[in-house]
SEKE-850135 format. One record per residue (C-alpha): residue in three letters; x, y, z; residue number from 0. Coordinates in steps of 0.05 Angstrom, whole numbers, plus 5000, padded with zeros to 4 digits. Layout:
residuo c1 c2 c3 num
ALA X Y Z NUM
...
***
This chain:
residuo c1 c2 c3 num
HIS 4576 4281 1616 0
ALA 4509 4281 1577 1
HIS 4472 4241 1636 2
ALA 4509 4271 1695 3
ILE 4465 4282 1753 4
SER 4478 4339 1804 5
ARG 4469 4327 1874 6
ASP 4448 4367 1944 7
ILE 4445 4436 1915 8
TYR 4418 4498 1959 9
VAL 4404 4562 1929 10
ARG 4375 4616 1979 11
ASP 4364 4696 1976 12
CYS 4400 4701 1902 13
VAL 4371 4745 1841 14
PHE 4374 4718 1772 15
ASP 4359 4780 1736 16
ARG 4362 4799 1663 17
ASN 4388 4729 1635 18
TYR 4381 4717 1566 19
ARG 4350 4649 1550 20
GLN 4321 4625 1616 21
GLY 4333 4656 1685 22
PHE 4345 4585 1711 23
SER 4352 4518 1673 24
LEU 4346 4454 1710 25
ILE 4363 4394 1669 26
SER 4376 4336 1723 27
VAL 4387 4337 1795 28
VAL 4374 4295 1860 29
ASN 4358 4344 1921 30
LEU 4349 4415 1901 31
LEU 4320 4471 1947 32
VAL 4318 4538 1923 33
GLU 4288 4590 1973 34
ARG 4270 4663 1970 35
THR 4303 4679 1905 36
VAL 4288 4726 1850 37
PHE 4273 4702 1780 38
SER 4266 4766 1741 39
ASN 4269 4801 1664 40
THR 4294 4744 1630 41
ASN 4291 4767 1555 42
GLY 4326 4735 1493 43
THR 4319 4667 1461 44
ASN 4257 4626 1469 45
PRO 4228 4599 1521 46
GLN 4256 4666 1562 47
ALA 4227 4635 1626 48
GLY 4247 4653 1696 49
VAL 4254 4580 1714 50
ASP 4249 4521 1662 51
LEU 4252 4447 1685 52
GLU 4277 4415 1621 53
PRO 4313 4345 1626 54
ASP 4345 4326 1563 55
PHE 4347 4250 1564 56
PRO 4304 4193 1604 57
ALA 4361 4178 1647 58
HIS 4360 4246 1673 59
GLN 4325 4257 1745 60
LEU 4281 4310 1780 61
THR 4282 4278 1856 62
ASN 4262 4318 1909 63
VAL 4266 4387 1875 64
THR 4238 4445 1913 65
PHE 4228 4518 1900 66
ARG 4201 4558 1965 67
ASP 4180 4625 1969 68
CYS 4208 4651 1905 69
SER 4189 4708 1857 70
TYR 4180 4703 1786 71
THR 4171 4770 1751 72
GLY 4173 4807 1686 73
ASN 4200 4747 1643 74
ALA 4187 4750 1571 75
GLY 4163 4679 1569 76
SER 4131 4633 1630 77
GLY 4142 4653 1704 78
PHE 4161 4578 1712 79
ARG 4145 4518 1670 80
THR 4155 4441 1674 81
CYS 4174 4415 1608 82
LEU 4184 4335 1613 83
ASN 4181 4315 1539 84
ALA 4252 4277 1547 85
LEU 4228 4231 1603 86
ASN 4191 4166 1598 87
ALA 4168 4102 1633 88
SER 4245 4084 1647 89
THR 4261 4155 1682 90
HIS 4265 4151 1756 91
PRO 4199 4175 1794 92
ILE 4197 4253 1795 93
SER 4182 4299 1857 94
ILE 4180 4370 1846 95
LEU 4141 4422 1891 96
PHE 4136 4499 1874 97
SER 4114 4523 1942 98
GLY 4095 4597 1961 99
GLY 4113 4662 1923 100
LEU 4089 4703 1870 101
VAL 4088 4697 1793 102
ARG 4071 4766 1763 103
ASN 4075 4805 1697 104
ASN 4100 4747 1654 105
THR 4076 4773 1588 106
VAL 4095 4740 1522 107
MET 4025 4723 1489 108
GLU 4048 4668 1434 109
THR 4046 4598 1450 110
VAL 4120 4570 1426 111
ALA 4119 4495 1415 112
GLY 4065 4490 1466 113
SER 4110 4515 1527 114
SER 4112 4593 1527 115
GLY 4060 4648 1539 116
HIS 4031 4627 1609 117
SER 4055 4643 1678 118
VAL 4056 4572 1706 119
GLY 4060 4512 1655 120
ALA 4066 4439 1658 121
SER 4071 4399 1596 122
TYR 4092 4330 1568 123
PHE 4070 4287 1616 124
ARG 4085 4221 1575 125
PRO 4051 4158 1588 126
GLY 4088 4111 1647 127
LEU 4123 4171 1673 128
ARG 4119 4164 1749 129
GLY 4115 4212 1806 130
GLU 4087 4280 1827 131
VAL 4090 4347 1811 132
THR 4052 4404 1861 133
TYR 4040 4472 1861 134
GLU 4016 4503 1929 135
ASN 4000 4570 1961 136
ILE 4019 4612 1894 137
ALA 3993 4681 1873 138
VAL 3991 4686 1797 139
SER 3970 4754 1771 140
ASP 3981 4808 1711 141
CYS 3995 4756 1654 142
ALA 3970 4770 1584 143
ALA 3956 4697 1566 144
ALA 3937 4638 1609 145
GLY 3952 4640 1688 146
LEU 3962 4556 1690 147
LYS 3966 4513 1628 148
VAL 3972 4442 1628 149
LEU 3987 4411 1563 150
TYR 3998 4338 1533 151
LYS 3988 4302 1601 152
ALA 3979 4222 1596 153
ALA 3924 4196 1638 154
ASP 3982 4142 1669 155
SER 4031 4203 1682 156
PRO 4055 4236 1749 157
GLN 3997 4266 1795 158
LEU 3990 4341 1780 159
THR 3968 4379 1836 160
PHE 3945 4459 1838 161
ARG 3931 4474 1917 162
ASN 3913 4543 1944 163
VAL 3937 4581 1872 164
SER 3905 4646 1859 165
LEU 3894 4675 1793 166
ALA 3884 4752 1786 167
ASN 3879 4794 1719 168
VAL 3905 4738 1675 169
GLY 3881 4720 1597 170
TRP 3869 4793 1579 171
ALA 3897 4793 1516 172
ASP 3858 4810 1454 173
ARG 3893 4748 1421 174
VAL 3932 4691 1441 175
VAL 3961 4649 1380 176
PRO 3941 4580 1392 177
ASP 3989 4517 1392 178
PRO 3995 4495 1319 179
THR 4024 4427 1331 180
PRO 3990 4364 1355 181
GLY 4047 4344 1403 182
PRO 4103 4297 1398 183
ASP 4058 4235 1406 184
PRO 3990 4219 1382 185
TYR 3955 4225 1448 186
ARG 3918 4284 1486 187
VAL 3886 4248 1544 188
THR 3885 4287 1609 189
SER 3874 4249 1674 190
PRO 3839 4289 1731 191
ALA 3886 4335 1767 192
ILE 3871 4366 1834 193
LEU 3858 4437 1825 194
GLN 3840 4486 1875 195
VAL 3844 4557 1854 196
SER 3813 4621 1870 197
LEU 3793 4680 1820 198
SER 3797 4749 1825 199
ARG 3747 4753 1758 200
PRO 3695 4711 1732 201
TRP 3707 4658 1680 202
PRO 3703 4684 1611 203
SER 3637 4675 1568 204
TYR 3636 4657 1496 205
SER 3585 4662 1445 206
GLU 3576 4636 1372 207
THR 3573 4693 1317 208
***
């Protein structure tokens, strides 16, 4: 059924390797715990992410979703991405936690529909959507494009928190193609997010020529 919701799922000590479109796609679930699992070498059709949270309808839920101490490595797209463009103010409040783990060597440089080409991504938080998304105790490294990317987050949308997230050797590509589209709605208002990161390299400097 298009609006069916999975419930009470536990994944532990598994390997999702060399899948074609996604390592792991999550559409709608209540109570999901994924622990000590590897999502690696996804390569084929976009988005090619290790993990992709991608609901299809406003009635879908992402409630009590936890990924703990997992590894997201060598994927042709993002390590993991949270793309919530199908959700809106009518959706049940979301609650998503990525805690612990390694995000490394996810290397695509192009931005595809505003969602690929970075290690950790959160996009399309629409106005009125409720809940919270937290990333904590995560090491992000060796990514050609952005280590973290937040795109199209409305001011009155879920709280987005990055806590104790380290970035090392990210954004080193000679050229990153920008997103050519303005997004699904005419807004680009970003509410303050809680951001606590450490960098192993200085912020780049820019000059006009």
